[in-house]
Phi, psi and omega in degrees: 000327179298323180291325178291321177297314178303313182304311184292322176297312181293321179297319178294316179296316180293317178299320178296317179297318178292323178299311180299317181298310187281332184253343179238348181252194177233085184295148178254179175307316183295324178293319177293327178288328181296324186301306181294326179295314178291324180296322178295318177298318179293328175298320177295318178295319177301310181297320177297315185291332179256007178057051181249133173284129176213122185062234183214160176302324179298318178301313184290331174296316178293317183294329176301315177294321179298312185291323177296313179298316181295313181301316178294315180296311184292310187282334182254303186285304186292315185278307188279311186279311182274337182065028186267351179244143183286315191052233181254145179294317177259088184284138179300144180232166180103142183296318181299315180293320178298316178297317180300317180295318179291328175296317177301318180293317180296324177295326175300317178296320178298316179299315180293323176297311180298321180296318186273330186249328192241011184247054180301329179297329177288317187279338184257341181285132174257126181273132177264142177269153180271083182248010181278148181259000000 
């Protein structure tokens, strides 16, 4: 249940950030590229939190590396150093808020790690449908 709560809290926060970016900001190419990459990662967190098989553990192992690399590249290099991505016009400030946001991101990595490496029960269980009369 904790993972489902995490998913919905993070999805609402992420959805709000994208709304502000796309409807109140001036998104760049990098911002448009960020959306599908992040959406795929969130699909993995959703599937993990609801114990749903989606694609394969191998895919999620690779995607875990992709999302970590992308988050670091997008949030630090492209946005902070190069200034090439808009992100949000009114960016959150304060050390506490920055730490909270990074904790949310790190928990996403943990969920994807657990989904791809440690959730054999999700990948090996075959669900039976209730089709008996």
